[in-house]
Structures are given as C-alpha cells and as structure tokens.
TIMAR-652818 format. One record per residue (C-alpha): residue number from 1; residue in three letters; x, y, z. Coordinates in nm, 2 decimals. Layout:
// residues N
<pos=NUM code=ALA u=X v=Y w=Z>;
...
// end
This chain:
// residues 384
<pos=1 code=UNK u=-0.48 v=9.20 w=8.60>;
<pos=2 code=UNK u=-0.33 v=8.87 w=8.70>;
<pos=3 code=UNK u=0.04 v=8.94 w=8.77>;
<pos=4 code=UNK u=0.14 v=8.60 w=8.62>;
<pos=5 code=UNK u=0.02 v=8.69 w=8.27>;
<pos=6 code=UNK u=0.25 v=8.86 w=8.02>;
<pos=7 code=UNK u=0.13 v=9.17 w=7.83>;
<pos=8 code=UNK u=0.19 v=9.00 w=7.50>;
<pos=9 code=UNK u=-0.07 v=8.75 w=7.58>;
<pos=10 code=UNK u=-0.32 v=9.01 w=7.70>;
<pos=11 code=UNK u=-0.27 v=9.21 w=7.37>;
<pos=12 code=UNK u=-0.42 v=8.92 w=7.17>;
<pos=13 code=UNK u=-0.79 v=8.87 w=7.17>;
<pos=14 code=UNK u=-0.94 v=8.53 w=7.20>;
<pos=15 code=UNK u=-1.03 v=8.39 w=6.86>;
<pos=16 code=UNK u=-1.35 v=8.53 w=6.72>;
<pos=17 code=UNK u=-1.42 v=8.19 w=6.57>;
<pos=18 code=UNK u=-1.40 v=8.04 w=6.92>;
<pos=19 code=UNK u=-1.65 v=8.30 w=7.04>;
<pos=20 code=UNK u=-1.89 v=8.18 w=6.77>;
<pos=21 code=UNK u=-1.84 v=7.82 w=6.87>;
<pos=22 code=UNK u=-1.92 v=7.92 w=7.23>;
<pos=23 code=UNK u=-2.24 v=8.09 w=7.12>;
<pos=24 code=UNK u=-2.34 v=7.78 w=6.93>;
<pos=25 code=UNK u=-2.24 v=7.52 w=7.20>;
<pos=26 code=UNK u=-2.60 v=7.43 w=7.28>;
<pos=27 code=UNK u=-2.71 v=7.39 w=6.92>;
<pos=28 code=UNK u=-2.82 v=7.05 w=6.82>;
<pos=29 code=UNK u=-2.68 v=6.93 w=6.48>;
<pos=30 code=UNK u=-2.60 v=7.29 w=6.35>;
<pos=31 code=UNK u=-2.55 v=7.36 w=5.99>;
<pos=32 code=UNK u=-2.18 v=7.44 w=6.02>;
<pos=33 code=UNK u=-2.06 v=7.68 w=5.75>;
<pos=34 code=UNK u=-1.78 v=7.82 w=5.97>;
<pos=35 code=UNK u=-1.51 v=7.56 w=5.99>;
<pos=36 code=UNK u=-1.19 v=7.62 w=5.80>;
<pos=37 code=UNK u=-1.10 v=7.26 w=5.70>;
<pos=38 code=UNK u=-1.21 v=7.02 w=5.43>;
<pos=39 code=UNK u=-1.51 v=6.79 w=5.50>;
<pos=40 code=UNK u=-1.35 v=6.49 w=5.33>;
<pos=41 code=UNK u=-1.13 v=6.24 w=5.52>;
<pos=42 code=UNK u=-0.76 v=6.16 w=5.46>;
<pos=43 code=UNK u=-0.71 v=5.94 w=5.15>;
<pos=44 code=UNK u=-0.67 v=5.57 w=5.24>;
<pos=45 code=UNK u=-0.32 v=5.55 w=5.08>;
<pos=46 code=UNK u=-0.20 v=5.83 w=5.31>;
<pos=47 code=UNK u=-0.36 v=5.66 w=5.62>;
<pos=48 code=UNK u=-0.19 v=5.33 w=5.53>;
<pos=49 code=UNK u=0.15 v=5.49 w=5.49>;
<pos=50 code=UNK u=0.12 v=5.66 w=5.83>;
<pos=51 code=UNK u=0.01 v=5.34 w=5.99>;
<pos=52 code=UNK u=0.30 v=5.16 w=5.83>;
<pos=53 code=UNK u=0.54 v=5.43 w=5.95>;
<pos=54 code=UNK u=0.41 v=5.39 w=6.31>;
<pos=55 code=UNK u=0.43 v=5.01 w=6.31>;
<pos=56 code=UNK u=0.78 v=5.01 w=6.16>;
<pos=57 code=UNK u=0.91 v=5.23 w=6.44>;
<pos=58 code=UNK u=0.94 v=5.57 w=6.27>;
<pos=59 code=UNK u=0.81 v=5.74 w=6.58>;
<pos=60 code=UNK u=1.12 v=5.92 w=6.71>;
<pos=61 code=UNK u=1.25 v=6.27 w=6.65>;
<pos=62 code=UNK u=1.35 v=6.34 w=6.29>;
<pos=63 code=UNK u=1.62 v=6.60 w=6.20>;
<pos=64 code=UNK u=1.48 v=6.94 w=6.28>;
<pos=65 code=UNK u=1.48 v=7.04 w=5.91>;
<pos=66 code=UNK u=1.29 v=6.72 w=5.82>;
<pos=67 code=UNK u=1.34 v=6.37 w=5.68>;
<pos=68 code=UNK u=1.61 v=6.38 w=5.42>;
<pos=69 code=UNK u=1.42 v=6.21 w=5.15>;
<pos=70 code=UNK u=1.12 v=6.43 w=5.21>;
<pos=71 code=UNK u=1.33 v=6.74 w=5.19>;
<pos=72 code=UNK u=1.48 v=6.63 w=4.86>;
<pos=73 code=UNK u=1.14 v=6.58 w=4.71>;
<pos=74 code=UNK u=1.01 v=6.92 w=4.84>;
<pos=75 code=UNK u=1.31 v=7.10 w=4.70>;
<pos=76 code=UNK u=1.27 v=6.93 w=4.36>;
<pos=77 code=UNK u=0.90 v=7.03 w=4.36>;
<pos=78 code=UNK u=0.98 v=7.39 w=4.45>;
<pos=79 code=UNK u=1.24 v=7.41 w=4.17>;
<pos=80 code=UNK u=0.99 v=7.27 w=3.93>;
<pos=81 code=UNK u=0.71 v=7.52 w=4.04>;
<pos=82 code=UNK u=0.92 v=7.83 w=4.08>;
<pos=83 code=UNK u=1.23 v=7.80 w=3.86>;
<pos=84 code=UNK u=1.45 v=7.86 w=4.17>;
<pos=85 code=UNK u=1.79 v=7.70 w=4.15>;
<pos=86 code=UNK u=1.89 v=7.49 w=4.46>;
<pos=87 code=UNK u=1.62 v=7.63 w=4.70>;
<pos=88 code=UNK u=1.65 v=7.59 w=5.08>;
<pos=89 code=UNK u=1.36 v=7.42 w=5.25>;
<pos=90 code=UNK u=1.23 v=7.33 w=5.60>;
<pos=91 code=UNK u=0.96 v=7.08 w=5.69>;
<pos=92 code=UNK u=0.71 v=7.24 w=5.93>;
<pos=93 code=UNK u=0.44 v=7.15 w=6.18>;
<pos=94 code=UNK u=0.18 v=7.31 w=5.95>;
<pos=95 code=UNK u=0.21 v=7.64 w=5.76>;
<pos=96 code=UNK u=0.10 v=7.83 w=6.07>;
<pos=97 code=UNK u=0.43 v=7.73 w=6.23>;
<pos=98 code=UNK u=0.60 v=7.86 w=5.92>;
<pos=99 code=UNK u=0.44 v=8.20 w=5.96>;
<pos=100 code=UNK u=0.55 v=8.22 w=6.32>;
<pos=101 code=UNK u=0.91 v=8.10 w=6.26>;
<pos=102 code=UNK u=0.95 v=8.34 w=5.96>;
<pos=103 code=UNK u=0.84 v=8.63 w=6.17>;
<pos=104 code=UNK u=1.05 v=8.54 w=6.46>;
<pos=105 code=UNK u=1.35 v=8.50 w=6.23>;
<pos=106 code=UNK u=1.31 v=8.84 w=6.05>;
<pos=107 code=UNK u=1.12 v=9.09 w=6.25>;
<pos=108 code=UNK u=1.27 v=9.33 w=6.50>;
<pos=109 code=UNK u=1.07 v=9.55 w=6.74>;
<pos=110 code=UNK u=0.91 v=9.84 w=6.55>;
<pos=111 code=UNK u=0.93 v=9.67 w=6.21>;
<pos=112 code=UNK u=0.61 v=9.69 w=6.01>;
<pos=113 code=UNK u=0.43 v=9.40 w=5.83>;
<pos=114 code=UNK u=0.18 v=9.48 w=5.55>;
<pos=115 code=UNK u=-0.11 v=9.25 w=5.45>;
<pos=116 code=UNK u=-0.45 v=9.30 w=5.29>;
<pos=117 code=UNK u=-0.76 v=9.35 w=5.49>;
<pos=118 code=UNK u=-0.96 v=9.11 w=5.52>;
<pos=119 code=UNK u=-0.68 v=8.88 w=5.65>;
<pos=120 code=UNK u=-0.61 v=8.55 w=5.81>;
<pos=121 code=UNK u=-0.62 v=8.62 w=6.18>;
<pos=122 code=UNK u=-0.26 v=8.52 w=6.25>;
<pos=123 code=UNK u=-0.13 v=8.80 w=6.02>;
<pos=124 code=UNK u=-0.25 v=9.05 w=6.27>;
<pos=125 code=UNK u=-0.14 v=8.89 w=6.59>;
<pos=126 code=UNK u=0.19 v=8.71 w=6.52>;
<pos=127 code=UNK u=0.39 v=9.04 w=6.45>;
<pos=128 code=UNK u=0.28 v=9.17 w=6.79>;
<pos=129 code=UNK u=0.45 v=8.87 w=6.95>;
<pos=130 code=UNK u=0.78 v=8.99 w=6.79>;
<pos=131 code=UNK u=0.72 v=9.35 w=6.90>;
<pos=132 code=UNK u=0.65 v=9.44 w=6.54>;
<pos=133 code=UNK u=0.36 v=9.64 w=6.40>;
<pos=134 code=UNK u=0.08 v=9.48 w=6.18>;
<pos=135 code=UNK u=-0.04 v=9.71 w=5.91>;
<pos=136 code=UNK u=-0.37 v=9.60 w=5.75>;
<pos=137 code=UNK u=-0.42 v=9.76 w=5.41>;
<pos=138 code=UNK u=-0.79 v=9.80 w=5.31>;
<pos=139 code=UNK u=-0.88 v=9.60 w=5.00>;
<pos=140 code=UNK u=-1.26 v=9.66 w=5.00>;
<pos=141 code=UNK u=-1.49 v=9.64 w=4.81>;
<pos=142 code=UNK u=-1.34 v=9.39 w=4.56>;
<pos=143 code=UNK u=-1.06 v=9.24 w=4.78>;
<pos=144 code=UNK u=-0.80 v=9.28 w=4.51>;
<pos=145 code=UNK u=-0.44 v=9.39 w=4.54>;
<pos=146 code=UNK u=-0.44 v=9.77 w=4.49>;
<pos=147 code=UNK u=-0.07 v=9.86 w=4.44>;
<pos=148 code=UNK u=-0.13 v=10.23 w=4.52>;
<pos=149 code=UNK u=-0.28 v=10.15 w=4.86>;
<pos=150 code=UNK u=0.02 v=9.93 w=4.95>;
<pos=151 code=UNK u=0.26 v=10.20 w=4.83>;
<pos=152 code=UNK u=0.08 v=10.45 w=5.05>;
<pos=153 code=UNK u=0.12 v=10.23 w=5.35>;
<pos=154 code=UNK u=0.49 v=10.18 w=5.32>;
<pos=155 code=UNK u=0.72 v=10.36 w=5.57>;
<pos=156 code=UNK u=1.09 v=10.34 w=5.65>;
<pos=157 code=UNK u=1.00 v=10.07 w=5.90>;
<pos=158 code=UNK u=0.82 v=9.84 w=5.65>;
<pos=159 code=UNK u=1.00 v=9.51 w=5.63>;
<pos=160 code=UNK u=0.75 v=9.24 w=5.52>;
<pos=161 code=UNK u=0.46 v=9.20 w=5.29>;
<pos=162 code=UNK u=0.23 v=8.89 w=5.33>;
<pos=163 code=UNK u=0.03 v=8.76 w=5.03>;
<pos=164 code=UNK u=-0.23 v=8.49 w=5.06>;
<pos=165 code=UNK u=-0.37 v=8.35 w=4.73>;
<pos=166 code=UNK u=-0.62 v=8.18 w=4.73>;
<pos=167 code=UNK u=-0.72 v=8.40 w=5.02>;
<pos=168 code=UNK u=-0.87 v=8.32 w=5.36>;
<pos=169 code=UNK u=-1.14 v=8.46 w=5.42>;
<pos=170 code=UNK u=-1.24 v=8.59 w=5.08>;
<pos=171 code=UNK u=-1.15 v=8.31 w=4.84>;
<pos=172 code=UNK u=-1.00 v=8.57 w=4.61>;
<pos=173 code=UNK u=-0.70 v=8.46 w=4.39>;
<pos=174 code=UNK u=-0.45 v=8.72 w=4.27>;
<pos=175 code=UNK u=-0.40 v=8.77 w=3.90>;
<pos=176 code=UNK u=-0.06 v=8.77 w=3.72>;
<pos=177 code=UNK u=-0.08 v=9.15 w=3.69>;
<pos=178 code=UNK u=-0.14 v=9.19 w=4.06>;
<pos=179 code=UNK u=0.14 v=8.95 w=4.15>;
<pos=180 code=UNK u=0.38 v=9.15 w=3.91>;
<pos=181 code=UNK u=0.27 v=9.47 w=4.09>;
<pos=182 code=UNK u=0.34 v=9.32 w=4.43>;
<pos=183 code=UNK u=0.68 v=9.19 w=4.31>;
<pos=184 code=UNK u=0.77 v=9.53 w=4.18>;
<pos=185 code=UNK u=0.69 v=9.70 w=4.51>;
<pos=186 code=UNK u=0.89 v=9.44 w=4.70>;
<pos=187 code=UNK u=1.19 v=9.49 w=4.48>;
<pos=188 code=UNK u=1.16 v=9.87 w=4.50>;
<pos=189 code=UNK u=1.15 v=9.88 w=4.88>;
<pos=190 code=UNK u=1.35 v=9.56 w=4.94>;
<pos=191 code=UNK u=1.06 v=9.39 w=5.13>;
<pos=192 code=UNK u=1.06 v=9.02 w=5.22>;
<pos=193 code=UNK u=0.74 v=8.86 w=5.08>;
<pos=194 code=UNK u=0.57 v=8.58 w=5.27>;
<pos=195 code=UNK u=0.36 v=8.39 w=5.01>;
<pos=196 code=UNK u=0.11 v=8.19 w=5.20>;
<pos=197 code=UNK u=-0.02 v=7.92 w=4.95>;
<pos=198 code=UNK u=-0.18 v=7.67 w=5.18>;
<pos=199 code=UNK u=-0.49 v=7.67 w=4.95>;
<pos=200 code=UNK u=-0.29 v=7.63 w=4.63>;
<pos=201 code=UNK u=-0.46 v=7.30 w=4.53>;
<pos=202 code=UNK u=-0.81 v=7.46 w=4.56>;
<pos=203 code=UNK u=-0.78 v=7.69 w=4.26>;
<pos=204 code=UNK u=-1.06 v=7.70 w=4.01>;
<pos=205 code=UNK u=-0.82 v=7.80 w=3.74>;
<pos=206 code=UNK u=-0.44 v=7.79 w=3.72>;
<pos=207 code=UNK u=-0.26 v=7.86 w=4.04>;
<pos=208 code=UNK u=-0.03 v=8.16 w=4.02>;
<pos=209 code=UNK u=0.25 v=8.24 w=4.26>;
<pos=210 code=UNK u=0.46 v=8.55 w=4.33>;
<pos=211 code=UNK u=0.75 v=8.32 w=4.40>;
<pos=212 code=UNK u=0.85 v=8.29 w=4.04>;
<pos=213 code=UNK u=0.89 v=8.67 w=4.03>;
<pos=214 code=UNK u=1.10 v=8.70 w=4.35>;
<pos=215 code=UNK u=1.37 v=8.44 w=4.36>;
<pos=216 code=UNK u=1.57 v=8.63 w=4.62>;
<pos=217 code=UNK u=1.30 v=8.79 w=4.84>;
<pos=218 code=UNK u=1.03 v=8.53 w=4.90>;
<pos=219 code=UNK u=0.95 v=8.28 w=5.17>;
<pos=220 code=UNK u=0.71 v=8.03 w=5.01>;
<pos=221 code=UNK u=0.48 v=7.85 w=5.26>;
<pos=222 code=UNK u=0.28 v=7.55 w=5.15>;
<pos=223 code=UNK u=0.13 v=7.25 w=5.32>;
<pos=224 code=UNK u=-0.05 v=6.92 w=5.29>;
<pos=225 code=UNK u=-0.32 v=6.98 w=5.56>;
<pos=226 code=UNK u=-0.59 v=7.13 w=5.34>;
<pos=227 code=UNK u=-0.52 v=6.95 w=5.02>;
<pos=228 code=UNK u=-0.54 v=6.60 w=5.17>;
<pos=229 code=UNK u=-0.79 v=6.67 w=5.46>;
<pos=230 code=UNK u=-0.51 v=6.61 w=5.72>;
<pos=231 code=UNK u=-0.54 v=6.93 w=5.91>;
<pos=232 code=UNK u=-0.47 v=6.76 w=6.25>;
<pos=233 code=UNK u=-0.16 v=6.59 w=6.11>;
<pos=234 code=UNK u=0.03 v=6.92 w=6.10>;
<pos=235 code=UNK u=0.26 v=6.91 w=5.80>;
<pos=236 code=UNK u=0.38 v=7.18 w=5.57>;
<pos=237 code=UNK u=0.70 v=7.34 w=5.44>;
<pos=238 code=UNK u=0.88 v=7.66 w=5.39>;
<pos=239 code=UNK u=1.12 v=7.73 w=5.10>;
<pos=240 code=UNK u=1.33 v=8.01 w=4.97>;
<pos=241 code=UNK u=1.60 v=8.09 w=4.71>;
<pos=242 code=UNK u=1.88 v=8.34 w=4.68>;
<pos=243 code=UNK u=1.93 v=8.59 w=4.97>;
<pos=244 code=UNK u=1.62 v=8.46 w=5.14>;
<pos=245 code=UNK u=1.78 v=8.12 w=5.20>;
<pos=246 code=UNK u=1.94 v=8.27 w=5.50>;
<pos=247 code=UNK u=1.59 v=8.31 w=5.65>;
<pos=248 code=UNK u=1.53 v=7.94 w=5.62>;
<pos=249 code=UNK u=1.85 v=7.87 w=5.80>;
<pos=250 code=UNK u=1.74 v=8.09 w=6.09>;
<pos=251 code=UNK u=1.39 v=7.94 w=6.09>;
<pos=252 code=UNK u=1.54 v=7.59 w=6.12>;
<pos=253 code=UNK u=1.74 v=7.70 w=6.42>;
<pos=254 code=UNK u=1.43 v=7.85 w=6.58>;
<pos=255 code=UNK u=1.23 v=7.53 w=6.51>;
<pos=256 code=UNK u=1.49 v=7.34 w=6.71>;
<pos=257 code=UNK u=1.39 v=7.54 w=7.01>;
<pos=258 code=UNK u=1.01 v=7.55 w=6.95>;
<pos=259 code=UNK u=0.85 v=7.27 w=6.75>;
<pos=260 code=UNK u=1.16 v=7.05 w=6.74>;
<pos=261 code=UNK u=1.04 v=6.87 w=6.43>;
<pos=262 code=UNK u=0.73 v=6.80 w=6.23>;
<pos=263 code=UNK u=0.54 v=6.47 w=6.33>;
<pos=264 code=UNK u=0.76 v=6.18 w=6.22>;
<pos=265 code=UNK u=0.51 v=5.94 w=6.09>;
<pos=266 code=UNK u=0.33 v=6.21 w=5.89>;
<pos=267 code=UNK u=0.66 v=6.30 w=5.72>;
<pos=268 code=UNK u=0.71 v=5.94 w=5.62>;
<pos=269 code=UNK u=0.35 v=5.91 w=5.50>;
<pos=270 code=UNK u=0.40 v=6.22 w=5.28>;
<pos=271 code=UNK u=0.74 v=6.10 w=5.16>;
<pos=272 code=UNK u=0.58 v=5.78 w=5.02>;
<pos=273 code=UNK u=0.27 v=5.94 w=4.87>;
<pos=274 code=UNK u=0.23 v=6.31 w=4.79>;
<pos=275 code=UNK u=0.57 v=6.48 w=4.84>;
<pos=276 code=UNK u=0.73 v=6.61 w=4.53>;
<pos=277 code=UNK u=0.40 v=6.58 w=4.34>;
<pos=278 code=UNK u=0.37 v=6.81 w=4.05>;
<pos=279 code=UNK u=0.03 v=6.70 w=3.92>;
<pos=280 code=UNK u=-0.19 v=6.68 w=4.23>;
<pos=281 code=UNK u=-0.21 v=6.30 w=4.25>;
<pos=282 code=UNK u=0.13 v=6.14 w=4.33>;
<pos=283 code=UNK u=0.15 v=5.80 w=4.47>;
<pos=284 code=UNK u=-0.20 v=5.72 w=4.36>;
<pos=285 code=UNK u=-0.36 v=6.00 w=4.57>;
<pos=286 code=UNK u=-0.57 v=6.19 w=4.32>;
<pos=287 code=UNK u=-0.77 v=6.48 w=4.48>;
<pos=288 code=UNK u=-0.93 v=6.60 w=4.16>;
<pos=289 code=UNK u=-1.28 v=6.48 w=4.25>;
<pos=290 code=UNK u=-1.27 v=6.67 w=4.58>;
<pos=291 code=UNK u=-1.15 v=6.99 w=4.42>;
<pos=292 code=UNK u=-1.41 v=6.96 w=4.15>;
<pos=293 code=UNK u=-1.67 v=6.92 w=4.42>;
<pos=294 code=UNK u=-1.56 v=7.24 w=4.59>;
<pos=295 code=UNK u=-1.59 v=7.42 w=4.26>;
<pos=296 code=UNK u=-1.95 v=7.31 w=4.23>;
<pos=297 code=UNK u=-2.02 v=7.41 w=4.59>;
<pos=298 code=UNK u=-1.87 v=7.75 w=4.52>;
<pos=299 code=UNK u=-2.11 v=7.79 w=4.23>;
<pos=300 code=UNK u=-2.40 v=7.69 w=4.45>;
<pos=301 code=UNK u=-2.31 v=7.96 w=4.70>;
<pos=302 code=UNK u=-2.27 v=8.24 w=4.44>;
<pos=303 code=UNK u=-2.59 v=8.15 w=4.26>;
<pos=304 code=UNK u=-2.79 v=8.09 w=4.58>;
<pos=305 code=UNK u=-2.69 v=8.41 w=4.77>;
<pos=306 code=UNK u=-2.56 v=8.64 w=4.49>;
<pos=307 code=UNK u=-2.90 v=8.79 w=4.41>;
<pos=308 code=UNK u=-2.96 v=8.90 w=4.77>;
<pos=309 code=UNK u=-2.61 v=8.96 w=4.91>;
<pos=310 code=UNK u=-2.30 v=9.11 w=4.74>;
<pos=311 code=UNK u=-2.04 v=8.84 w=4.67>;
<pos=312 code=UNK u=-1.71 v=8.86 w=4.50>;
<pos=313 code=UNK u=-1.69 v=8.52 w=4.34>;
<pos=314 code=UNK u=-1.41 v=8.31 w=4.50>;
<pos=315 code=UNK u=-1.14 v=8.19 w=4.27>;
<pos=316 code=UNK u=-1.01 v=7.94 w=4.51>;
<pos=317 code=UNK u=-1.00 v=7.80 w=4.87>;
<pos=318 code=UNK u=-1.35 v=7.70 w=5.01>;
<pos=319 code=UNK u=-1.47 v=8.03 w=5.15>;
<pos=320 code=UNK u=-1.70 v=8.31 w=5.04>;
<pos=321 code=UNK u=-1.72 v=8.66 w=5.20>;
<pos=322 code=UNK u=-2.07 v=8.80 w=5.14>;
<pos=323 code=UNK u=-2.18 v=9.15 w=5.25>;
<pos=324 code=UNK u=-2.47 v=9.17 w=5.49>;
<pos=325 code=UNK u=-2.77 v=9.40 w=5.44>;
<pos=326 code=UNK u=-2.70 v=9.75 w=5.55>;
<pos=327 code=UNK u=-2.96 v=9.74 w=5.83>;
<pos=328 code=UNK u=-2.73 v=9.52 w=6.05>;
<pos=329 code=UNK u=-2.37 v=9.46 w=6.13>;
<pos=330 code=UNK u=-2.21 v=9.13 w=6.04>;
<pos=331 code=UNK u=-2.20 v=9.04 w=6.41>;
<pos=332 code=UNK u=-2.58 v=9.10 w=6.43>;
<pos=333 code=UNK u=-2.64 v=8.90 w=6.11>;
<pos=334 code=UNK u=-2.43 v=8.61 w=6.24>;
<pos=335 code=UNK u=-2.62 v=8.61 w=6.58>;
<pos=336 code=UNK u=-2.95 v=8.58 w=6.39>;
<pos=337 code=UNK u=-2.81 v=8.31 w=6.17>;
<pos=338 code=UNK u=-2.70 v=8.11 w=6.48>;
<pos=339 code=UNK u=-3.05 v=8.15 w=6.62>;
<pos=340 code=UNK u=-3.16 v=7.96 w=6.30>;
<pos=341 code=UNK u=-2.90 v=7.69 w=6.36>;
<pos=342 code=UNK u=-2.65 v=7.81 w=6.10>;
<pos=343 code=UNK u=-2.29 v=7.88 w=6.20>;
<pos=344 code=UNK u=-2.10 v=8.15 w=6.01>;
<pos=345 code=UNK u=-1.82 v=8.39 w=6.12>;
<pos=346 code=UNK u=-1.86 v=8.77 w=6.14>;
<pos=347 code=UNK u=-1.62 v=8.97 w=5.92>;
<pos=348 code=UNK u=-1.47 v=9.16 w=6.21>;
<pos=349 code=UNK u=-1.28 v=8.85 w=6.30>;
<pos=350 code=UNK u=-1.08 v=8.90 w=5.98>;
<pos=351 code=UNK u=-1.11 v=9.27 w=5.93>;
<pos=352 code=UNK u=-1.13 v=9.62 w=6.07>;
<pos=353 code=UNK u=-1.49 v=9.63 w=5.92>;
<pos=354 code=UNK u=-1.80 v=9.44 w=6.04>;
<pos=355 code=UNK u=-1.99 v=9.44 w=5.71>;
<pos=356 code=UNK u=-1.93 v=9.09 w=5.58>;
<pos=357 code=UNK u=-1.93 v=8.73 w=5.70>;
<pos=358 code=UNK u=-1.72 v=8.43 w=5.61>;
<pos=359 code=UNK u=-1.90 v=8.12 w=5.49>;
<pos=360 code=UNK u=-1.71 v=7.79 w=5.44>;
<pos=361 code=UNK u=-1.87 v=7.56 w=5.18>;
<pos=362 code=UNK u=-1.66 v=7.27 w=5.30>;
<pos=363 code=UNK u=-1.96 v=7.07 w=5.40>;
<pos=364 code=UNK u=-2.21 v=6.83 w=5.24>;
<pos=365 code=UNK u=-2.43 v=6.94 w=4.96>;
<pos=366 code=UNK u=-2.73 v=6.88 w=5.17>;
<pos=367 code=UNK u=-2.62 v=7.10 w=5.46>;
<pos=368 code=UNK u=-2.49 v=7.36 w=5.22>;
<pos=369 code=UNK u=-2.83 v=7.38 w=5.04>;
<pos=370 code=UNK u=-3.01 v=7.41 w=5.38>;
<pos=371 code=UNK u=-2.77 v=7.68 w=5.50>;
<pos=372 code=UNK u=-2.81 v=7.88 w=5.18>;
<pos=373 code=UNK u=-3.19 v=7.86 w=5.20>;
<pos=374 code=UNK u=-3.19 v=7.99 w=5.56>;
<pos=375 code=UNK u=-2.94 v=8.27 w=5.48>;
<pos=376 code=UNK u=-3.15 v=8.37 w=5.18>;
<pos=377 code=UNK u=-3.46 v=8.40 w=5.41>;
<pos=378 code=UNK u=-3.26 v=8.60 w=5.67>;
<pos=379 code=UNK u=-3.12 v=8.83 w=5.40>;
<pos=380 code=UNK u=-3.46 v=8.88 w=5.24>;
<pos=381 code=UNK u=-3.61 v=8.98 w=5.58>;
<pos=382 code=UNK u=-3.34 v=9.23 w=5.66>;
<pos=383 code=UNK u=-3.35 v=9.38 w=5.31>;
<pos=384 code=UNK u=-3.71 v=9.48 w=5.33>;
// end
C-alpha cells in the first residue's frame, strides 16, 4: 500500500459507473443509456442571465450561505411547499455537497445511517468518511418503503434516515402512506431525515415530500441541476425548520471551509429566473415540454422491455431498473450489452445485489428505440 494514501480513501471503491465508461472507451458512437443527466441543454433565458452576471462583474465570492436575494426566494419557496415557518436555508454547490455537509455536520464515529437498497452511490460512501456506518435496507422486489424492514434495522446507534423520491436508480416515487410511515418512524426514534429531492420536477404525478410531515427533523435537499439541464453549473440548496435549523447553521460553517460558496454567476442566473418558482416555469423558463417528453420515454421503456424483463414502472426521475434473466448476473448482462454498443450500469453499483441494471432514458427517442431493440434481443436470447 502507498504510505501516502489515507485508509478512508482506500475504503471507497472507484465508481462502478466509471468502470463501465472505461470498458466502453473504444466504442464508436455508443447508445448511451447510462448517463445520469438530462439530454436537453440549459434554457436560453438561464444562459443569458449567467452571461449577464459574468459581464456585469458578479464573479467574486458570494457570502458562504448564498446571495441574499436568492436565499430569500428559496426560503419563500420552501415555506410555500412545506408549510414550514421561517425556514433556514443554505445555497449549495449541488445537492451532492448538501449530502456531504449534512453528514459532516451531524454524524459521529459509529453512528448509523439508514437508506433503501438500491441506493444512490454516495449514500453508502459518505458516512464512511465521517467514521459512521452505512446501513442499506433491502427494498426488493418492488423497491417500496417497507416500514417493518426499517424498524428491524434500527439500533441505539441509528441517527439518520435518507429518503430519495423520485429515486435514483429505480425511478420509484414514495406514496403518501409510505412517507407517513417514514415520518412516524423518525419521530418514534428521533431520527434526522435527509430528503433528497433532486428529481422533484421529474414526477409523473404530484410530487410528495416527507418534509411537510417533519417540520423539526428534516433536511430538505433540492437543486436546479437536473430540472434545468445545468448539472455542470453546480447549484442546489438545503433547508430545514425547527430544531433541524441548527444543522443548517453548522453546514454553513463547514461550507466556509470546504466549498466556500456556490458559483456566483449561477446564483445570480437562478435569482433572476427560476429561484422561488412554485409552478415550474418562473421567469419565462417553462420545463413542461421536457418533463412530458421524459414521461413518454418512460412509457417506451416499460412497454418495450416489460414483456421480457421485470420492471417496476418508474414514477419519476429518468431511470428504470429492470431485472436481468436468471441465467446471468447484471454485470454479465451489461458486458454483453456493451459488446452490442449499448451502455447501461450493472445493479451492483447501487446495491448489494447484482440482479438488475440501471437504464437512463435521458437520450433521444431514436437512440432510446435502438437501445430498447438491442436489449430486447439480448434478453430474448438469454431467456431461452
């Protein structure tokens, strides 16, 4: 072992997604159904506001907590959406930064963090950086919130529960009953709930949040990256009410010593266009056509693969998580798909199991249809 490298770094595996990209590096014009970002570009109104901000000199550090006007709009939106009175908020360099800061602010060595398996990869690794223990709770085969399984996983060291709805990698959205069950467990055991809602705009029905049910025990994480196709711009926010407002205060302090502040020109672009939006199209930026397009793409995936592979129909985001034929593991299925020029991600990147794969339908209809056809042919061959 290299004596310069810390054990905390060695304890984290290289991204399984990166490994897939390495396998596919020599592919010519692959059908990429692996990428976790929208295929549409940033709306012109947002681009122009960012350009205006750069040209007008808004290129320096902002206050760590964010530009005042942006913070005010975010707080107003959070109050509108959750019913919280006078919430605290922090502007972030993406919701991933919020996950890290929230854990660094709350977790002590040995504390346990619960989340559903399958999970977003950071949920497993970030607690380890704090010396905490990630606890993945099996949600197969339907990927729903099973309250009895969560209860069974709770110990005296359990401190945090992470919810992600719509979910990455499954696309599943939690029902009101499931959110109420989660809130009841959190209250019973005094758990802090991190509600990761980065895909909230991509709901194919009303978006439901646990935040309304937990005014004192929830850190709400939202962002602009997915909704507006600005993943490289790195902008999101954290908010909390009641007792949990103290966590935002500590996250703000930690941001000062890590990310410093979110990108200045992006904050001003959001301030002038989408911040505080309660309808999905503030400042003339209407994303309804893009969201409707993803709903149709979701239907194409379910209809195209559902008769050959088990799929729990996604209720949001832009992912599906089909089960591979029993003859192969998901890793083997993905390797064969890559041989046919289709990029997908094996389920063991997001799970203790290797029985499913993640497919992103954030691509053109033409590439999606070609990918579905190839995956159908592969599934049919392996099912004989």
